Predicted model as a PDB file, atoms N, CA, C, CB and O in Angstrom, pLDDT in the B-factor column:
MODEL        1                                                                  
ATOM      1  N   MET A   1      64.374  81.628 104.397  1.00 58.00           N  
ATOM      2  CA  MET A   1      65.023  82.923 104.358  1.00 58.00           C  
ATOM      3  C   MET A   1      66.832  82.588 104.190  1.00 58.00           C  
ATOM      4  CB  MET A   1      64.547  83.819 105.919  1.00 58.00           C  
ATOM      5  O   MET A   1      67.352  82.001 105.139  1.00 58.00           O  
ATOM      6  N   GLY A   2      67.623  82.928 103.125  1.00 69.00           N  
ATOM      7  CA  GLY A   2      68.796  82.998 102.998  1.00 69.00           C  
ATOM      8  C   GLY A   2      69.904  83.747 103.895  1.00 69.00           C  
ATOM      9  O   GLY A   2      69.832  84.873 104.388  1.00 69.00           O  
ATOM     10  N   LEU A   3      70.322  83.372 103.924  1.00 74.00           N  
ATOM     11  CA  LEU A   3      72.072  84.214 104.746  1.00 74.00           C  
ATOM     12  C   LEU A   3      72.310  85.201 103.539  1.00 74.00           C  
ATOM     13  CB  LEU A   3      74.002  82.814 104.975  1.00 74.00           C  
ATOM     14  O   LEU A   3      72.280  85.172 102.308  1.00 74.00           O  
ATOM     15  N   SER A   4      72.652  86.406 104.925  1.00 77.00           N  
ATOM     16  CA  SER A   4      73.592  87.906 104.165  1.00 77.00           C  
ATOM     17  C   SER A   4      74.500  87.414 104.114  1.00 77.00           C  
ATOM     18  CB  SER A   4      73.896  89.397 104.823  1.00 77.00           C  
ATOM     19  O   SER A   4      74.913  86.464 104.778  1.00 77.00           O  
ATOM     20  N   ARG A   5      75.237  88.318 102.843  1.00 78.00           N  
ATOM     21  CA  ARG A   5      76.821  88.364 102.542  1.00 78.00           C  
ATOM     22  C   ARG A   5      77.089  88.754 103.904  1.00 78.00           C  
ATOM     23  CB  ARG A   5      77.470  89.483 101.281  1.00 78.00           C  
ATOM     24  O   ARG A   5      76.155  89.478 104.249  1.00 78.00           O  
ATOM     25  N   ARG A   6      77.878  88.628 104.794  1.00 82.00           N  
ATOM     26  CA  ARG A   6      78.973  89.588 105.474  1.00 82.00           C  
ATOM     27  C   ARG A   6      79.666  91.147 104.458  1.00 82.00           C  
ATOM     28  CB  ARG A   6      80.408  88.367 105.803  1.00 82.00           C  
ATOM     29  O   ARG A   6      79.755  91.000 103.239  1.00 82.00           O  
ATOM     30  N   THR A   7      79.923  91.966 104.835  1.00 84.00           N  
ATOM     31  CA  THR A   7      80.517  93.262 104.216  1.00 84.00           C  
ATOM     32  C   THR A   7      81.735  93.677 105.316  1.00 84.00           C  
ATOM     33  CB  THR A   7      79.216  94.594 104.047  1.00 84.00           C  
ATOM     34  O   THR A   7      81.339  93.768 106.477  1.00 84.00           O  
ATOM     35  N   PHE A   8      83.284  93.959 105.065  1.00 87.00           N  
ATOM     36  CA  PHE A   8      83.993  93.583 105.725  1.00 87.00           C  
ATOM     37  C   PHE A   8      84.789  95.422 104.920  1.00 87.00           C  
ATOM     38  CB  PHE A   8      84.496  91.737 105.603  1.00 87.00           C  
ATOM     39  O   PHE A   8      85.148  95.761 103.792  1.00 87.00           O  
ATOM     40  N   THR A   9      84.722  96.177 106.401  1.00 87.00           N  
ATOM     41  CA  THR A   9      85.149  97.737 105.644  1.00 87.00           C  
ATOM     42  C   THR A   9      86.377  97.711 105.065  1.00 87.00           C  
ATOM     43  CB  THR A   9      85.267  99.036 106.649  1.00 87.00           C  
ATOM     44  O   THR A   9      86.855  96.592 105.247  1.00 87.00           O  
ATOM     45  N   ARG A  10      87.420  98.705 104.199  1.00 86.00           N  
ATOM     46  CA  ARG A  10      88.339  98.856 103.849  1.00 86.00           C  
ATOM     47  C   ARG A  10      89.576  99.004 104.970  1.00 86.00           C  
ATOM     48  CB  ARG A  10      88.064  99.715 103.073  1.00 86.00           C  
ATOM     49  O   ARG A  10      90.760  98.891 104.653  1.00 86.00           O  
ATOM     50  N   GLU A  11      89.016  99.329 106.617  1.00 87.00           N  
ATOM     51  CA  GLU A  11      89.946  99.652 107.056  1.00 87.00           C  
ATOM     52  C   GLU A  11      89.743  98.549 107.887  1.00 87.00           C  
ATOM     53  CB  GLU A  11      90.145 100.933 107.417  1.00 87.00           C  
ATOM     54  O   GLU A  11      90.483  98.811 108.835  1.00 87.00           O  
ATOM     55  N   PHE A  12      88.952  96.970 108.247  1.00 90.00           N  
ATOM     56  CA  PHE A  12      89.422  95.861 108.774  1.00 90.00           C  
ATOM     57  C   PHE A  12      90.162  95.003 107.514  1.00 90.00           C  
ATOM     58  CB  PHE A  12      88.209  95.122 109.511  1.00 90.00           C  
ATOM     59  O   PHE A  12      90.986  94.114 107.728  1.00 90.00           O  
ATOM     60  N   LYS A  13      89.733  95.415 106.191  1.00 91.00           N  
ATOM     61  CA  LYS A  13      90.600  94.538 105.501  1.00 91.00           C  
ATOM     62  C   LYS A  13      92.222  95.487 105.101  1.00 91.00           C  
ATOM     63  CB  LYS A  13      89.630  93.976 104.017  1.00 91.00           C  
ATOM     64  O   LYS A  13      92.817  95.609 104.030  1.00 91.00           O  
ATOM     65  N   LEU A  14      92.358  95.725 105.716  1.00 89.00           N  
ATOM     66  CA  LEU A  14      94.010  96.734 105.710  1.00 89.00           C  
ATOM     67  C   LEU A  14      94.356  96.292 107.073  1.00 89.00           C  
ATOM     68  CB  LEU A  14      93.961  98.858 105.598  1.00 89.00           C  
ATOM     69  O   LEU A  14      95.531  95.928 107.032  1.00 89.00           O  
ATOM     70  N   ILE A  15      93.921  96.168 108.153  1.00 92.00           N  
ATOM     71  CA  ILE A  15      94.797  96.151 109.470  1.00 92.00           C  
ATOM     72  C   ILE A  15      94.279  94.200 109.215  1.00 92.00           C  
ATOM     73  CB  ILE A  15      94.073  97.464 111.358  1.00 92.00           C  
ATOM     74  O   ILE A  15      94.347  93.682 110.329  1.00 92.00           O  
ATOM     75  N   ALA A  16      93.922  93.344 108.350  1.00 93.00           N  
ATOM     76  CA  ALA A  16      93.998  92.124 108.392  1.00 93.00           C  
ATOM     77  C   ALA A  16      95.669  91.816 107.708  1.00 93.00           C  
ATOM     78  CB  ALA A  16      92.644  91.524 107.611  1.00 93.00           C  
ATOM     79  O   ALA A  16      96.627  91.277 108.262  1.00 93.00           O  
ATOM     80  N   MET A  17      95.585  92.238 106.685  1.00 92.00           N  
ATOM     81  CA  MET A  17      96.741  92.686 105.284  1.00 92.00           C  
ATOM     82  C   MET A  17      97.890  93.015 106.299  1.00 92.00           C  
ATOM     83  CB  MET A  17      96.243  94.383 104.017  1.00 92.00           C  
ATOM     84  O   MET A  17      98.645  92.049 106.405  1.00 92.00           O  
ATOM     85  N   ARG A  18      98.220  93.979 107.001  1.00 93.00           N  
ATOM     86  CA  ARG A  18      98.750  94.482 108.337  1.00 93.00           C  
ATOM     87  C   ARG A  18      99.742  93.070 109.198  1.00 93.00           C  
ATOM     88  CB  ARG A  18      97.164  95.027 109.357  1.00 93.00           C  
ATOM     89  O   ARG A  18     100.920  92.747 109.346  1.00 93.00           O  
ATOM     90  N   ARG A  19      98.426  92.593 109.573  1.00 94.00           N  
ATOM     91  CA  ARG A  19      98.678  91.452 110.334  1.00 94.00           C  
ATOM     92  C   ARG A  19      99.136  90.385 109.254  1.00 94.00           C  
ATOM     93  CB  ARG A  19      97.381  91.019 111.202  1.00 94.00           C  
ATOM     94  O   ARG A  19     100.063  89.807 109.821  1.00 94.00           O  
ATOM     95  N   LEU A  20      98.995  89.871 108.119  1.00 94.00           N  
ATOM     96  CA  LEU A  20     100.214  89.291 107.250  1.00 94.00           C  
ATOM     97  C   LEU A  20     101.600  89.733 107.237  1.00 94.00           C  
ATOM     98  CB  LEU A  20      99.929  89.415 105.982  1.00 94.00           C  
ATOM     99  O   LEU A  20     102.589  89.206 107.746  1.00 94.00           O  
ATOM    100  N   GLU A  21     101.503  90.624 106.670  1.00 93.00           N  
ATOM    101  CA  GLU A  21     103.181  91.212 106.992  1.00 93.00           C  
ATOM    102  C   GLU A  21     103.635  91.030 107.720  1.00 93.00           C  
ATOM    103  CB  GLU A  21     103.605  92.272 107.116  1.00 93.00           C  
ATOM    104  O   GLU A  21     104.861  90.958 107.630  1.00 93.00           O  
ATOM    105  N   MET A  22     102.965  90.812 109.019  1.00 95.00           N  
ATOM    106  CA  MET A  22     104.028  90.928 110.500  1.00 95.00           C  
ATOM    107  C   MET A  22     104.184  89.621 110.881  1.00 95.00           C  
ATOM    108  CB  MET A  22     103.394  91.801 111.954  1.00 95.00           C  
ATOM    109  O   MET A  22     104.570  89.319 112.011  1.00 95.00           O  
ATOM    110  N   GLY A  23     103.740  88.304 109.477  1.00 94.00           N  
ATOM    111  CA  GLY A  23     103.942  87.281 109.717  1.00 94.00           C  
ATOM    112  C   GLY A  23     102.815  86.454 109.940  1.00 94.00           C  
ATOM    113  O   GLY A  23     102.982  85.353 109.417  1.00 94.00           O  
ATOM    114  N   VAL A  24     101.896  86.555 110.432  1.00 93.00           N  
ATOM    115  CA  VAL A  24     100.742  85.904 110.726  1.00 93.00           C  
ATOM    116  C   VAL A  24     100.483  85.005 110.101  1.00 93.00           C  
ATOM    117  CB  VAL A  24      99.837  86.484 110.725  1.00 93.00           C  
ATOM    118  O   VAL A  24     100.491  85.315 108.909  1.00 93.00           O  
ATOM    119  N   PRO A  25     100.162  83.665 110.319  1.00 95.00           N  
ATOM    120  CA  PRO A  25      99.937  82.809 109.439  1.00 95.00           C  
ATOM    121  C   PRO A  25      98.619  82.835 108.474  1.00 95.00           C  
ATOM    122  CB  PRO A  25     100.028  81.758 110.122  1.00 95.00           C  
ATOM    123  O   PRO A  25      97.669  82.988 109.243  1.00 95.00           O  
ATOM    124  N   ILE A  26      98.170  82.760 107.222  1.00 95.00           N  
ATOM    125  CA  ILE A  26      96.880  82.775 106.771  1.00 95.00           C  
ATOM    126  C   ILE A  26      95.642  82.303 107.286  1.00 95.00           C  
ATOM    127  CB  ILE A  26      96.936  82.327 105.870  1.00 95.00           C  
ATOM    128  O   ILE A  26      94.576  82.912 107.364  1.00 95.00           O  
ATOM    129  N   ALA A  27      96.055  80.565 107.797  1.00 96.00           N  
ATOM    130  CA  ALA A  27      95.522  79.922 107.984  1.00 96.00           C  
ATOM    131  C   ALA A  27      94.774  80.578 109.997  1.00 96.00           C  
ATOM    132  CB  ALA A  27      96.449  78.658 107.486  1.00 96.00           C  
ATOM    133  O   ALA A  27      93.640  80.750 110.446  1.00 96.00           O  
ATOM    134  N   GLU A  28      96.137  80.720 110.564  1.00 95.00           N  
ATOM    135  CA  GLU A  28      95.593  81.296 111.862  1.00 95.00           C  
ATOM    136  C   GLU A  28      95.017  82.192 111.924  1.00 95.00           C  
ATOM    137  CB  GLU A  28      96.252  81.555 112.656  1.00 95.00           C  
ATOM    138  O   GLU A  28      93.939  82.037 112.499  1.00 95.00           O  
ATOM    139  N   LEU A  29      95.415  84.049 111.262  1.00 94.00           N  
ATOM    140  CA  LEU A  29      94.319  84.905 110.712  1.00 94.00           C  
ATOM    141  C   LEU A  29      92.952  84.663 110.118  1.00 94.00           C  
ATOM    142  CB  LEU A  29      94.809  85.464 109.885  1.00 94.00           C  
ATOM    143  O   LEU A  29      92.065  85.513 110.187  1.00 94.00           O  
ATOM    144  N   ALA A  30      92.774  83.326 109.451  1.00 94.00           N  
ATOM    145  CA  ALA A  30      91.754  83.545 109.320  1.00 94.00           C  
ATOM    146  C   ALA A  30      90.645  82.987 110.211  1.00 94.00           C  
ATOM    147  CB  ALA A  30      91.703  83.357 108.290  1.00 94.00           C  
ATOM    148  O   ALA A  30      89.665  83.709 110.395  1.00 94.00           O  
ATOM    149  N   ARG A  31      90.682  82.008 110.676  1.00 94.00           N  
ATOM    150  CA  ARG A  31      90.157  81.113 112.347  1.00 94.00           C  
ATOM    151  C   ARG A  31      89.727  82.602 113.096  1.00 94.00           C  
ATOM    152  CB  ARG A  31      91.932  79.988 113.572  1.00 94.00           C  
ATOM    153  O   ARG A  31      88.551  82.948 113.214  1.00 94.00           O  
ATOM    154  N   ALA A  32      91.229  83.653 113.719  1.00 93.00           N  
ATOM    155  CA  ALA A  32      91.167  84.848 114.264  1.00 93.00           C  
ATOM    156  C   ALA A  32      89.792  85.687 114.285  1.00 93.00           C  
ATOM    157  CB  ALA A  32      92.126  85.509 113.636  1.00 93.00           C  
ATOM    158  O   ALA A  32      88.921  85.865 115.136  1.00 93.00           O  
ATOM    159  N   ILE A  33      90.039  86.217 112.670  1.00 92.00           N  
ATOM    160  CA  ILE A  33      88.639  86.746 112.242  1.00 92.00           C  
ATOM    161  C   ILE A  33      87.481  86.229 111.367  1.00 92.00           C  
ATOM    162  CB  ILE A  33      88.868  87.752 111.695  1.00 92.00           C  
ATOM    163  O   ILE A  33      86.706  86.969 110.761  1.00 92.00           O  
ATOM    164  N   GLU A  34      87.443  84.810 111.362  1.00 91.00           N  
ATOM    165  CA  GLU A  34      86.532  84.487 110.788  1.00 91.00           C  
ATOM    166  C   GLU A  34      86.230  84.192 109.728  1.00 91.00           C  
ATOM    167  CB  GLU A  34      86.076  84.925 110.935  1.00 91.00           C  
ATOM    168  O   GLU A  34      85.129  83.711 109.461  1.00 91.00           O  
ATOM    169  N   VAL A  35      87.178  84.423 108.853  1.00 92.00           N  
ATOM    170  CA  VAL A  35      87.120  84.740 107.505  1.00 92.00           C  
ATOM    171  C   VAL A  35      87.434  83.046 106.671  1.00 92.00           C  
ATOM    172  CB  VAL A  35      88.401  86.111 107.191  1.00 92.00           C  
ATOM    173  O   VAL A  35      88.127  82.163 107.176  1.00 92.00           O  
ATOM    174  N   ASN A  36      86.632  82.935 105.152  1.00 94.00           N  
ATOM    175  CA  ASN A  36      87.443  81.699 104.819  1.00 94.00           C  
ATOM    176  C   ASN A  36      89.132  82.179 104.514  1.00 94.00           C  
ATOM    177  CB  ASN A  36      86.676  80.920 103.351  1.00 94.00           C  
ATOM    178  O   ASN A  36      89.329  83.395 104.517  1.00 94.00           O  
ATOM    179  N   PRO A  37      90.181  81.384 104.287  1.00 96.00           N  
ATOM    180  CA  PRO A  37      91.145  81.428 103.755  1.00 96.00           C  
ATOM    181  C   PRO A  37      91.545  81.867 102.207  1.00 96.00           C  
ATOM    182  CB  PRO A  37      91.379  80.469 104.051  1.00 96.00           C  
ATOM    183  O   PRO A  37      92.665  82.248 101.865  1.00 96.00           O  
ATOM    184  N   ASN A  38      90.897  81.792 101.725  1.00 96.00           N  
ATOM    185  CA  ASN A  38      90.779  82.582 100.161  1.00 96.00           C  
ATOM    186  C   ASN A  38      90.284  83.484 100.483  1.00 96.00           C  
ATOM    187  CB  ASN A  38      90.009  82.071  98.933  1.00 96.00           C  
ATOM    188  O   ASN A  38      91.271  84.208 100.612  1.00 96.00           O  
ATOM    189  N   THR A  39      89.360  84.153 100.774  1.00 93.00           N  
ATOM    190  CA  THR A  39      89.347  85.269 101.151  1.00 93.00           C  
ATOM    191  C   THR A  39      90.374  86.039 101.520  1.00 93.00           C  
ATOM    192  CB  THR A  39      88.714  85.259 101.839  1.00 93.00           C  
ATOM    193  O   THR A  39      90.432  87.149 100.992  1.00 93.00           O  
ATOM    194  N   LEU A  40      91.263  85.716 102.347  1.00 95.00           N  
ATOM    195  CA  LEU A  40      92.091  85.972 102.884  1.00 95.00           C  
ATOM    196  C   LEU A  40      93.242  86.905 101.638  1.00 95.00           C  
ATOM    197  CB  LEU A  40      92.417  84.652 103.584  1.00 95.00           C  
ATOM    198  O   LEU A  40      93.624  88.067 101.504  1.00 95.00           O  
ATOM    199  N   HIS A  41      93.511  85.223 100.726  1.00 95.00           N  
ATOM    200  CA  HIS A  41      94.443  85.336  99.807  1.00 95.00           C  
ATOM    201  C   HIS A  41      93.688  86.690  98.426  1.00 95.00           C  
ATOM    202  CB  HIS A  41      94.745  83.514  99.246  1.00 95.00           C  
ATOM    203  O   HIS A  41      94.315  87.380  97.622  1.00 95.00           O  
ATOM    204  N   ARG A  42      92.209  86.604  98.665  1.00 92.00           N  
ATOM    205  CA  ARG A  42      92.136  87.504  97.438  1.00 92.00           C  
ATOM    206  C   ARG A  42      92.226  88.991  97.866  1.00 92.00           C  
ATOM    207  CB  ARG A  42      90.759  87.258  96.620  1.00 92.00           C  
ATOM    208  O   ARG A  42      91.796  89.851  97.097  1.00 92.00           O  
ATOM    209  N   TRP A  43      92.617  89.237  98.732  1.00 92.00           N  
ATOM    210  CA  TRP A  43      92.461  90.355  99.502  1.00 92.00           C  
ATOM    211  C   TRP A  43      94.104  90.936  99.287  1.00 92.00           C  
ATOM    212  CB  TRP A  43      91.885  89.958 101.178  1.00 92.00           C  
ATOM    213  O   TRP A  43      94.396  92.088  98.966  1.00 92.00           O  
ATOM    214  N   ARG A  44      95.072  89.807  99.556  1.00 93.00           N  
ATOM    215  CA  ARG A  44      96.490  90.272  99.758  1.00 93.00           C  
ATOM    216  C   ARG A  44      97.032  90.241  97.975  1.00 93.00           C  
ATOM    217  CB  ARG A  44      97.483  89.016 101.011  1.00 93.00           C  
ATOM    218  O   ARG A  44      98.070  90.764  97.570  1.00 93.00           O  
ATOM    219  N   ARG A  45      96.087  89.535  97.170  1.00 91.00           N  
ATOM    220  CA  ARG A  45      96.112  89.530  96.033  1.00 91.00           C  
ATOM    221  C   ARG A  45      95.653  91.240  94.919  1.00 91.00           C  
ATOM    222  CB  ARG A  45      95.239  88.281  95.966  1.00 91.00           C  
ATOM    223  O   ARG A  45      96.153  91.720  93.902  1.00 91.00           O  
ATOM    224  N   GLU A  46      94.417  91.686  95.878  1.00 88.00           N  
ATOM    225  CA  GLU A  46      94.144  92.945  95.221  1.00 88.00           C  
ATOM    226  C   GLU A  46      94.879  93.950  95.762  1.00 88.00           C  
ATOM    227  CB  GLU A  46      92.810  93.311  95.253  1.00 88.00           C  
ATOM    228  O   GLU A  46      95.166  94.951  95.106  1.00 88.00           O  
ATOM    229  N   GLN A  47      95.240  93.778  96.983  1.00 89.00           N  
ATOM    230  CA  GLN A  47      96.427  94.497  97.497  1.00 89.00           C  
ATOM    231  C   GLN A  47      97.558  94.744  96.669  1.00 89.00           C  
ATOM    232  CB  GLN A  47      96.911  93.860  98.539  1.00 89.00           C  
ATOM    233  O   GLN A  47      97.767  95.819  96.106  1.00 89.00           O  
ATOM    234  N   LEU A  48      98.286  93.737  96.600  1.00 88.00           N  
ATOM    235  CA  LEU A  48      99.421  93.659  95.537  1.00 88.00           C  
ATOM    236  C   LEU A  48      99.318  94.479  94.179  1.00 88.00           C  
ATOM    237  CB  LEU A  48      99.551  92.208  95.129  1.00 88.00           C  
ATOM    238  O   LEU A  48     100.218  95.237  93.817  1.00 88.00           O  
ATOM    239  N   GLU A  49      98.013  94.246  93.372  1.00 83.00           N  
ATOM    240  CA  GLU A  49      97.883  94.408  92.213  1.00 83.00           C  
ATOM    241  C   GLU A  49      97.819  95.781  91.962  1.00 83.00           C  
ATOM    242  CB  GLU A  49      96.941  93.734  91.788  1.00 83.00           C  
ATOM    243  O   GLU A  49      98.233  96.315  90.933  1.00 83.00           O  
ATOM    244  N   GLY A  50      97.182  96.475  93.121  1.00 76.00           N  
ATOM    245  CA  GLY A  50      97.069  97.832  92.797  1.00 76.00           C  
ATOM    246  C   GLY A  50      96.615  98.516  94.505  1.00 76.00           C  
ATOM    247  O   GLY A  50      95.508  98.395  95.030  1.00 76.00           O  
ATOM    248  N   PRO A  51      97.878  99.254  95.126  1.00 70.00           N  
ATOM    249  CA  PRO A  51      97.617  98.956  96.529  1.00 70.00           C  
ATOM    250  C   PRO A  51      96.843 100.329  96.662  1.00 70.00           C  
ATOM    251  CB  PRO A  51      99.033  98.658  97.597  1.00 70.00           C  
ATOM    252  O   PRO A  51      96.233 100.516  97.715  1.00 70.00           O  
ATOM    253  N   GLY A  52      96.810 101.528  95.459  1.00 72.00           N  
ATOM    254  CA  GLY A  52      96.162 102.911  95.638  1.00 72.00           C  
ATOM    255  C   GLY A  52      94.399 102.294  95.510  1.00 72.00           C  
ATOM    256  O   GLY A  52      93.386 102.588  96.143  1.00 72.00           O  
ATOM    257  N   ASN A  53      94.570 101.671  94.778  1.00 71.00           N  
ATOM    258  CA  ASN A  53      92.986 100.994  94.559  1.00 71.00           C  
ATOM    259  C   ASN A  53      92.417 100.068  95.149  1.00 71.00           C  
ATOM    260  CB  ASN A  53      92.746 100.493  93.486  1.00 71.00           C  
ATOM    261  O   ASN A  53      91.225 100.129  94.846  1.00 71.00           O  
ATOM    262  N   ALA A  54      92.610  99.231  95.835  1.00 76.00           N  
ATOM    263  CA  ALA A  54      92.538  98.391  96.828  1.00 76.00           C  
ATOM    264  C   ALA A  54      91.512  98.285  97.298  1.00 76.00           C  
ATOM    265  CB  ALA A  54      93.221  98.546  97.637  1.00 76.00           C  
ATOM    266  O   ALA A  54      91.385  99.440  97.704  1.00 76.00           O  
ATOM    267  N   PHE A  55      90.181  97.546  97.728  1.00 77.00           N  
ATOM    268  CA  PHE A  55      89.513  98.072  98.458  1.00 77.00           C  
ATOM    269  C   PHE A  55      88.673  99.395  98.447  1.00 77.00           C  
ATOM    270  CB  PHE A  55      90.154  98.016  99.137  1.00 77.00           C  
ATOM    271  O   PHE A  55      88.444 100.106  99.426  1.00 77.00           O  
ATOM    272  N   PRO A  56      88.127  99.657  96.750  1.00 70.00           N  
ATOM    273  CA  PRO A  56      87.617 100.746  96.932  1.00 70.00           C  
ATOM    274  C   PRO A  56      86.089 100.926  97.450  1.00 70.00           C  
ATOM    275  CB  PRO A  56      87.843 101.276  95.840  1.00 70.00           C  
ATOM    276  O   PRO A  56      85.548 102.029  97.536  1.00 70.00           O  
ATOM    277  N   GLY A  57      85.503  99.767  97.763  1.00 67.00           N  
ATOM    278  CA  GLY A  57      84.033 100.396  98.673  1.00 67.00           C  
ATOM    279  C   GLY A  57      82.753  99.540  97.712  1.00 67.00           C  
ATOM    280  O   GLY A  57      83.058  98.518  97.098  1.00 67.00           O  
ATOM    281  N   LYS A  58      81.267 100.114  97.677  1.00 62.00           N  
ATOM    282  CA  LYS A  58      80.809 100.136  97.635  1.00 62.00           C  
ATOM    283  C   LYS A  58      80.899 100.527  96.009  1.00 62.00           C  
ATOM    284  CB  LYS A  58      80.511 100.372  98.596  1.00 62.00           C  
ATOM    285  O   LYS A  58      81.326 101.638  95.695  1.00 62.00           O  
ATOM    286  N   GLY A  59      80.488  99.589  95.014  1.00 50.00           N  
ATOM    287  CA  GLY A  59      80.477  99.631  94.054  1.00 50.00           C  
ATOM    288  C   GLY A  59      81.228 100.982  93.496  1.00 50.00           C  
ATOM    289  O   GLY A  59      80.460 101.693  92.849  1.00 50.00           O  
ATOM    290  N   LYS A  60      82.247 101.363  93.584  1.00 50.00           N  
ATOM    291  CA  LYS A  60      83.514 102.118  92.653  1.00 50.00           C  
ATOM    292  C   LYS A  60      83.901 101.204  92.276  1.00 50.00           C  
ATOM    293  CB  LYS A  60      84.686 102.973  93.172  1.00 50.00           C  
ATOM    294  O   LYS A  60      83.774 100.092  92.789  1.00 50.00           O  
ATOM    295  N   ALA A  61      84.716 101.615  90.837  1.00 51.00           N  
ATOM    296  CA  ALA A  61      85.393 101.443  89.800  1.00 51.00           C  
ATOM    297  C   ALA A  61      86.798 101.089  90.098  1.00 51.00           C  
ATOM    298  CB  ALA A  61      85.261 102.502  89.047  1.00 51.00           C  
ATOM    299  O   ALA A  61      87.443 102.125  89.936  1.00 51.00           O  
ATOM    300  N   ARG A  62      87.749  99.924  90.530  1.00 54.00           N  
ATOM    301  CA  ARG A  62      88.485  99.599  90.200  1.00 54.00           C  
ATOM    302  C   ARG A  62      89.648 100.843  89.718  1.00 54.00           C  
ATOM    303  CB  ARG A  62      87.943  98.760  89.520  1.00 54.00           C  
ATOM    304  O   ARG A  62      90.420 101.464  90.448  1.00 54.00           O  
ATOM    305  N   TRP A  63      89.486 100.934  88.430  1.00 54.00           N  
ATOM    306  CA  TRP A  63      90.384 101.608  87.308  1.00 54.00           C  
ATOM    307  C   TRP A  63      89.342 102.853  86.421  1.00 54.00           C  
ATOM    308  CB  TRP A  63      90.991 100.173  86.088  1.00 54.00           C  
ATOM    309  O   TRP A  63      88.465 102.397  85.687  1.00 54.00           O  
ATOM    310  N   PRO A  64      89.433 103.778  86.491  1.00 58.00           N  
ATOM    311  CA  PRO A  64      88.315 104.388  85.770  1.00 58.00           C  
ATOM    312  C   PRO A  64      88.849 103.886  84.089  1.00 58.00           C  
ATOM    313  CB  PRO A  64      88.200 106.324  86.131  1.00 58.00           C  
ATOM    314  O   PRO A  64      89.895 103.556  83.531  1.00 58.00           O  
ATOM    315  N   GLU A  65      87.044 104.122  83.667  1.00 58.00           N  
ATOM    316  CA  GLU A  65      87.157 103.777  82.191  1.00 58.00           C  
ATOM    317  C   GLU A  65      87.903 104.423  81.229  1.00 58.00           C  
ATOM    318  CB  GLU A  65      86.067 103.809  81.680  1.00 58.00           C  
ATOM    319  O   GLU A  65      88.005 103.705  80.234  1.00 58.00           O  
ATOM    320  N   GLY A  66      88.638 105.800  81.077  1.00 65.00           N  
ATOM    321  CA  GLY A  66      89.234 105.676  80.248  1.00 65.00           C  
ATOM    322  C   GLY A  66      91.027 105.148  80.198  1.00 65.00           C  
ATOM    323  O   GLY A  66      91.732 105.082  79.191  1.00 65.00           O  
ATOM    324  N   ARG A  67      91.537 104.725  82.065  1.00 64.00           N  
ATOM    325  CA  ARG A  67      92.827 104.116  82.061  1.00 64.00           C  
ATOM    326  C   ARG A  67      92.452 102.987  81.566  1.00 64.00           C  
ATOM    327  CB  ARG A  67      93.589 104.006  83.308  1.00 64.00           C  
ATOM    328  O   ARG A  67      93.358 102.680  80.791  1.00 64.00           O  
ATOM    329  N   ILE A  68      91.588 102.110  81.544  1.00 64.00           N  
ATOM    330  CA  ILE A  68      91.084 100.456  81.041  1.00 64.00           C  
ATOM    331  C   ILE A  68      91.247 101.170  79.531  1.00 64.00           C  
ATOM    332  CB  ILE A  68      89.045  99.623  81.624  1.00 64.00           C  
ATOM    333  O   ILE A  68      92.431 101.273  79.213  1.00 64.00           O  
ATOM    334  N   VAL A  69      90.481 101.585  78.724  1.00 69.00           N  
ATOM    335  CA  VAL A  69      90.784 101.853  77.234  1.00 69.00           C  
ATOM    336  C   VAL A  69      91.949 101.763  77.154  1.00 69.00           C  
ATOM    337  CB  VAL A  69      90.416 103.051  76.628  1.00 69.00           C  
ATOM    338  O   VAL A  69      92.504 100.718  76.814  1.00 69.00           O  
ATOM    339  N   GLU A  70      92.756 103.175  77.545  1.00 72.00           N  
ATOM    340  CA  GLU A  70      94.163 102.936  77.022  1.00 72.00           C  
ATOM    341  C   GLU A  70      95.118 102.005  77.654  1.00 72.00           C  
ATOM    342  CB  GLU A  70      94.818 104.113  77.013  1.00 72.00           C  
ATOM    343  O   GLU A  70      96.339 102.075  77.517  1.00 72.00           O  
ATOM    344  N   LEU A  71      94.597 101.286  78.230  1.00 72.00           N  
ATOM    345  CA  LEU A  71      95.868  99.921  78.307  1.00 72.00           C  
ATOM    346  C   LEU A  71      95.354  98.807  77.432  1.00 72.00           C  
ATOM    347  CB  LEU A  71      96.122  99.124  80.057  1.00 72.00           C  
ATOM    348  O   LEU A  71      96.125  98.049  76.842  1.00 72.00           O  
ATOM    349  N   GLU A  72      94.352  98.738  77.374  1.00 72.00           N  
ATOM    350  CA  GLU A  72      94.049  97.841  75.980  1.00 72.00           C  
ATOM    351  C   GLU A  72      94.436  98.421  74.943  1.00 72.00           C  
ATOM    352  CB  GLU A  72      92.655  97.515  75.649  1.00 72.00           C  
ATOM    353  O   GLU A  72      94.963  97.740  74.064  1.00 72.00           O  
ATOM    354  N   ARG A  73      94.281  99.782  74.779  1.00 77.00           N  
ATOM    355  CA  ARG A  73      94.611 100.050  73.355  1.00 77.00           C  
ATOM    356  C   ARG A  73      96.344  99.304  73.346  1.00 77.00           C  
ATOM    357  CB  ARG A  73      94.481 102.042  72.965  1.00 77.00           C  
ATOM    358  O   ARG A  73      96.626  98.489  72.468  1.00 77.00           O  
ATOM    359  N   LYS A  74      97.333  99.691  74.366  1.00 80.00           N  
ATOM    360  CA  LYS A  74      98.653  99.364  74.258  1.00 80.00           C  
ATOM    361  C   LYS A  74      98.855  98.272  74.233  1.00 80.00           C  
ATOM    362  CB  LYS A  74      99.357  99.763  75.011  1.00 80.00           C  
ATOM    363  O   LYS A  74      99.759  98.050  73.427  1.00 80.00           O  
ATOM    364  N   VAL A  75      98.440  97.256  74.771  1.00 80.00           N  
ATOM    365  CA  VAL A  75      98.511  96.062  74.603  1.00 80.00           C  
ATOM    366  C   VAL A  75      97.957  95.661  73.006  1.00 80.00           C  
ATOM    367  CB  VAL A  75      97.779  95.481  75.773  1.00 80.00           C  
ATOM    368  O   VAL A  75      98.557  94.745  72.444  1.00 80.00           O  
ATOM    369  N   GLY A  76      97.180  96.125  72.508  1.00 66.00           N  
ATOM    370  CA  GLY A  76      97.086  96.276  71.008  1.00 66.00           C  
ATOM    371  C   GLY A  76      96.045  95.587  70.133  1.00 66.00           C  
ATOM    372  O   GLY A  76      96.044  95.769  68.916  1.00 66.00           O  
TER     373      GLY A  76                                                      
ENDMDL                                                                          
END                                                                             
């Protein structure tokens, strides 16, 4: 029987990001909340790329399909 993947709530991720903003080092926070530092880097990147769409939840698309098509058209 394999290990199950841990899931984190949106609130948990936002609290972790607030602690990073307060100046807590990534390594220290990762140890405290028992998360890989790379996970914290990914969460921070997701929050910076789209604060309103960060941590959407189970199966929700980050960006609406129409928006993606529109942006692809603009790019060329």
